[in-house]
N, C-alpha and C positions, 0 to 999 in steps of 0.2 A: 504493500500500500504506500509506504514511504517513497519507494522508487517511482511509483506511478505518479504520485503528487509532484515529485521533483521534475519528472518529464513533462508535466502539464504546465509548468511555470512558463510565462511568456518570456521571450528573449528580449535583450536590450533593444533590439531593432523595433519591437512593437511599441516601445515608449517614445521613440523618436518621431518628430513631425515629418520625416522624410518618406515619400512614397517610392521614389526610385531615383537613380542617378544614371543618366545616359547622355552621350555626346558631350561630356564635360559639364552638363547642366544638372543642378539639383532641383528635382520636382518635389514640392511639398504636398502634404495630404490635402491641403485646401486648394490645390491647383495652381498656386503661384510658383514662379521659377526664381532660381538664384544662380548667378554666375560668380565664381570665385577666381580672383586674380592675385598673383603674387607680385610684389613690387620691391624695388630697391629702396634705399633710404639715402638721406642727405645729412651730412654732419653740419648742421646749421651753425654751430658755434665757431667752426673754422672759417666761415665765410666772412668777407669784409662787410662793412656796414652797408655799402651800396648793393652788394649781392644779396644780403639779407632783406633789404627793402624791396628789391626786385622779386625775390622769391615770395615774399608775403603778398605783394601786389598780384603776382601770377596766381597764387593759391586762392586769393579772394575772388579774382575774376573767374577762376575755374568753378568755385562753389556757386557763384551767382549765375553761371551758365546752365546749371542743372535744374531740372524741374521734377526730379525724383530723388528719393533718399539714398544715402550710401552708408555702408557699415565698414569701419576701419578696425581691423583686428591686429594686435601685436601679441605674438606668442614667444615665450622664452622657454627654451628646452636645453637639457644637458646635451653637450656636443656628442653626437654618435660617432665615436672614433673606431669602433670595432671593425667595420669594413676596411678602413685604411690599415689597421694593424694586420688584418688577415692578408691583405695584399703585400705588405712588407714581409710577412712570414713566407709567402710564396716566393717572393724575389730572393729572400735569404736562402731558401731551400735550393733554388735553381742557380744560385751564384757559384761559379767554379773557383773564383779567387778567394782563398781562405781569409786574407786580410779584410777584403770587402765584406765577406760574410760576417766576420766578427763585428765590424763597424755597423752593419745593418742591424744586427742583433742588439748591440748597445743602444743604437738610436731608437729601436722599437721599444726597448725597456724604458728608456728615458721618456718617450712620448706617453706611454701607458701610465707611468708614475706621475707625470705632470698633470694628466687629466684626472686621475684618481684623487690627487691631493687638492688640486685647484678647483674642482667642480666647474670646469669651463662651460659657460652657457653660450648659446647662440640664439639670435632673435630673427624671427621671420615676420614680414609685414604683408597683410592680406587686405584686399578690397573686395567687398561683397556687393554686387549690383543686383537689386531685386527687380522682378517684373510681376505686377499685379494687374490682371485684366481690368479691374475696377478703376485703376489709376491711369489707364490709357485714354487720354483725352481725345484721341482721333476717332474713337468709337462712340456711338450713342450711349446714353445712360442705360437704356433697357438692354442693349446688347452686352454691355459690361456686367450688369446685374445678373443676367441670365447665366453667364459663365461662372459667376461666383456661387449662386444658389442652387446649382445642380451637382451634388456630390458625385453622382454616377459618371459625370463627364470629367470632373476634376481629379478624382482619386487616381485613375489610370487614364492619362491623356491619350487619345487616339493620335496616331502618328501625324495626321494632317493638322490637327489642332496644335500639337506640340511644335511642329515645324513653324507654324504661323507665329506662335508666341515666342519661339526661339529667335525668329527674325527681328521681332520688336526688341527683344532683350539684347541681341547682338548689336543693334543700333545704339543702344545705351552704352554697351561695353566699348564700342569704338569711340564714342564721345569721351568716356572716362580715360581711355588709353591716350587719346589725343591731348587731353588737358594735362595729364600727368607727365607725358613725354615732353611737353613744352617746358616743363620745369626741370628737365634733366634727369627724370626718373626712368628706369627700365621696368616695363610692365608686361606680364605674360599671363594669359588665361590658363587655368589648370585644366588638364585633360581628365578623363574619367578615373584613371588609375591614381592620379595625384589627388583628386578630390576625395576618393575613398580612403587613401592613406592619411589625408588630413583629418578626417573624422575619426579614423581608427586611432591615430596618435592623440587626438584631443580627448576622446572618451576612455582611452586605455593608456595613460601616460607611463605607468610603470611597466606594463606588459610589453608595450610597443618598443621600449628601449632594449628589451632582451630578445623579443620575438618579432622579427620583421614580417610585414604583411606580404602574402604571396601575390603574384600577378593576377589580374582580374579574371583571366581565362582559366585559372586554377582554383578560384574561389567557389564555394558552395553557398549560394545565397538562399535564405529562407523566404518563403512567401508569407506575407502577413495576411 
């Protein structure tokens, strides 16, 4: 009986507002879409006064050009150094020069000790662009309301409707990329694999540091 109850427990996926992730787009259970982009950063303090003023002016102009909300996320994570150490170990093993082999081993031990003692952190910056049919001013009110209040349509979007909403979302994404690029930032939308890994790392910070997520074609996804 205990085993049966344990098996009937809903998975974490059932508690998330996400319906599906496809073509790099997050489809929420209410039918709205989200596009996630990763962006570089600018060391504002190292800029001259004129450069700081120009950046602030560009940023204000960028924000004023938007007619939709944005979400800015900053994540701090422990530096995942294990893949790098594994690569060093492989190079060390394949090295035929004994002196170089010893130096690589010493360097690998130094890097590992440095990371373990220093708890080196890395920061990632993300921009989330939403699309809600109700906020699309190009459509009539009744057309937008119909898309919102029909759960059968929004929970699992048909491909035609998904592609139409994706086009509207892509237009917003291009506008955001253009605005941020003009400030000297590098912006790139995440693909499906990267989006899934982002959510996996966010909801499983301890496990994800030890156990990396498999490629999406090897994942077994539960149906909710």
